[in-house]
C-alpha positions in Angstrom: -16.7 -20.7 -15.3 -15.3 -23.5 -17.4 -14.7 -21.0 -20.3 -12.9 -18.6 -17.9 -10.6 -21.4 -16.6 -9.8 -22.4 -20.2 -9.0 -18.8 -21.1 -6.7 -18.5 -18.1 -4.8 -21.7 -19.1 -4.2 -20.2 -22.5 -3.0 -16.9 -21.0 -0.5 -18.0 -18.5 0.5 -14.5 -17.5 -2.6 -14.5 -15.4 -1.0 -16.9 -12.9 0.8 -13.9 -11.4 -2.6 -13.2 -9.8 -1.7 -15.9 -7.3 0.7 -13.5 -5.7 -2.3 -12.3 -3.7 -2.1 -15.5 -1.7 1.5 -14.6 -0.8 0.4 -11.0 0.0 -2.2 -12.2 2.5 0.2 -14.7 4.1 2.9 -11.9 4.5 0.3 -9.4 5.8 -1.0 -11.7 8.6 2.4 -13.0 9.4 3.8 -9.5 9.9 0.8 -8.7 12.1 1.7 -11.6 14.3 5.5 -11.3 14.6 6.0 -7.6 14.3 7.1 -5.8 17.5 6.8 -2.0 16.6 10.0 0.0 17.4 10.0 3.1 15.2 7.3 5.8 15.7 6.2 7.5 12.6 4.8 11.0 13.3 4.8 14.4 11.7 3.6 17.7 13.0 1.4 18.0 10.0 -0.5 14.9 11.1 -1.8 16.8 14.1 -3.2 19.5 11.8 -5.1 17.1 9.6 -8.7 16.7 10.8 -10.4 13.4 11.5 -13.2 12.6 9.1 -15.0 9.3 9.3 -16.8 9.8 6.0 -13.6 9.0 4.3 -14.2 5.4 5.4 -16.1 4.9 2.2 -13.0 5.5 0.1 -10.7 3.6 2.6 -12.7 0.4 2.3 -13.2 0.8 -1.4 -9.4 0.2 -1.7 -10.0 -3.6 -1.5 -12.1 -3.3 -4.7 -9.5 -1.2 -6.4 -6.7 -3.6 -5.4 -8.2 -6.8 -6.6 -10.6 -5.3 -9.2 -7.8 -3.5 -11.1 -5.9 -6.7 -11.5 -8.9 -8.6 -12.7 -9.9 -5.8 -15.1 -6.6 -5.5 -16.8 -6.1 -9.2 -16.9 -8.9 -9.5 -19.4 -8.7 -6.0 -20.9 -5.0 -5.6 -21.9 -2.1 -8.0 -21.3 0.6 -5.4 -21.3 -1.3 -3.1 -18.8 -1.9 -6.1 -16.6 1.8 -7.1 -16.6 2.9 -3.5 -15.9 0.4 -3.1 -13.0 1.5 -6.5 -11.6 5.1 -5.5 -11.8 4.7 -2.2 -10.0 2.2 -3.4 -7.5 3.8 -6.7 -6.6 7.4 -5.6 -6.4 6.2 -2.6 -4.4 4.3 -4.6 -1.8 7.3 -7.1 -1.5 9.7 -4.2 -0.8 7.2 -2.8 1.8 7.0 -6.1 3.6 10.8 -6.2 3.7 10.8 -2.7 5.2 8.2 -3.7 7.8 10.4 -6.7 8.8 13.6 -4.7 9.0 12.1 -1.5 10.5 8.9 -2.4 12.3 7.0 0.8 12.8 3.8 2.3 14.2 1.8 5.4 14.6 0.2 7.1 17.6 -2.5 9.1 15.9 -5.6 7.4 17.2 -7.8 8.8 20.0 -10.9 7.9 22.0 -13.5 8.2 19.4 -17.0 8.8 20.7 -19.4 7.6 18.0 -21.7 10.3 16.6 -22.8 8.3 13.5 -22.6 4.9 11.8 -19.3 5.9 10.2 -17.7 6.6 13.6 -18.9 3.3 14.9 -17.4 1.4 11.9 -14.1 3.3 12.3 -13.9 2.2 15.9 -14.4 -1.4 14.7 -11.7 -0.8 12.0 -9.3 0.4 14.6 -9.8 -2.8 16.6 -9.2 -5.1 13.6 -6.5 -3.1 11.9 -3.7 -2.3 14.3 -1.6 0.9 13.9 1.5 -1.1 13.2 3.5 -1.7 10.0 2.3 1.6 8.5 5.3 3.1 6.7 5.3 2.9 3.7 1.5 2.7 3.3 0.3 -0.3 1.4 -3.0 1.5 0.7 -1.1 4.3 -0.9 1.5 2.2 -2.7 -1.2 0.0 -4.3 -3.6 2.9 -5.1 -0.8 4.9 -6.8 0.2 1.8 -8.7 -3.3 1.6 -10.1 -3.1 5.3 -10.9 0.1 4.8 -12.9 -1.3 1.8 -14.8 -4.5 3.6 -15.6 -2.7 6.8 -16.7 -0.4 4.8 -19.0 -3.1 2.6 -20.5 -3.4 3.5 -24.2 -6.6 1.6 -24.6 -8.3 3.3 -21.6 -7.1 6.7 -22.9 -8.5 6.1 -26.3 -11.7 4.2 -25.4 -12.7 5.4 -21.9 -11.1 8.8 -21.2 -13.7 9.9 -18.7 -13.5 6.6 -16.7 -9.7 6.9 -16.8 -9.9 10.3 -15.0 -12.6 9.1 -12.5 -10.5 6.1 -11.5 -7.5 8.3 -10.9 -9.6 10.7 -8.7 -10.9 7.7 -6.8 -7.4 6.5 -6.0 -6.4 10.0 -4.9 -9.3 10.0 -2.4 -8.3 6.5 -1.2 -4.8 7.9 -0.4 -6.4 10.9 1.3 -8.6 8.7 3.4 -5.5 7.1 5.1 -4.7 10.3 6.9 -8.3 11.6 7.5 -9.1 8.3 9.3 -5.8 8.6 11.3 -4.7 5.2 9.9 -1.5 6.7 8.6 0.9 9.5 9.0 1.5 11.8 6.0 5.0 10.3 6.1 3.5 6.9 5.3 1.7 8.5 2.3 4.9 10.0 0.8 6.8 6.8 1.4 4.2 4.8 -0.3 4.3 7.1 -3.3 8.1 6.8 -3.5 7.9 3.0 -3.6 5.5 3.2 -6.5 7.6 5.8 -8.2 10.7 3.6 -8.0 9.0 0.6 -9.6 7.2 2.7 -12.1 10.5 4.1 -13.4 11.9 0.6 -13.6 8.7 -0.7 -15.3 8.6 1.8 -18.1 12.3 2.6 -18.5 13.9 -0.8 -18.1 13.4 -3.9 -20.3 12.4 -6.1 -17.4 10.5 -8.5 -19.6 13.7 -9.5 -21.3 15.3 -10.1 -17.9 12.3 -12.0 -16.7 12.4 -14.1 -19.8 15.7 -15.6 -18.6 14.2 -16.8 -15.3 11.9 -19.5 -14.2 9.1 -17.0 -14.3 9.3 -16.5 -18.1 5.9 -18.3 -18.5 4.3 -15.3 -17.0 5.1 -13.3 -20.1 
């Protein structure tokens, strides 16, 4: 542990990982103060079947979220910074949207448990309210991981198979949001658009040069 802390002190770009604290504070704050006003619903949502087995991929998102940042933190500085830029700017924008346009879905139903997955989904629905859904944080963060993995030259060269498997995993996470009736298909597309926006900025704009002129230049 001491060696890890010493390594982090020498690689100050890792301090951006502390954004996760702000993320959690913003998430729980929005859950408390948000009063849903805008219903998000598409006719396509009614045609997508419920499948509780996708719970496996849905909860694995937490591993993908934190794990991807930790992995790239030690694996490749540039990939870590790119992922952090896309992911953190994306989630910040989404929280702003939640604040300005508090929204919700009406996709849930009375689920009679037939197996352990149904039982856990019922518990999930109690814990995770159907509010603040568009754009989907699950989708935005998963697609950010996909973009970073796809653009990682080191992964492409050294671990091509794992690179593809991780991308498939993130696609399944995105799919799980609609199969569990957690999100509308509109939320999915909106989450993808948020990631697309910051991906274009990340790889087409010299944001490092601009960040170097701010108080956050130590993160470079």
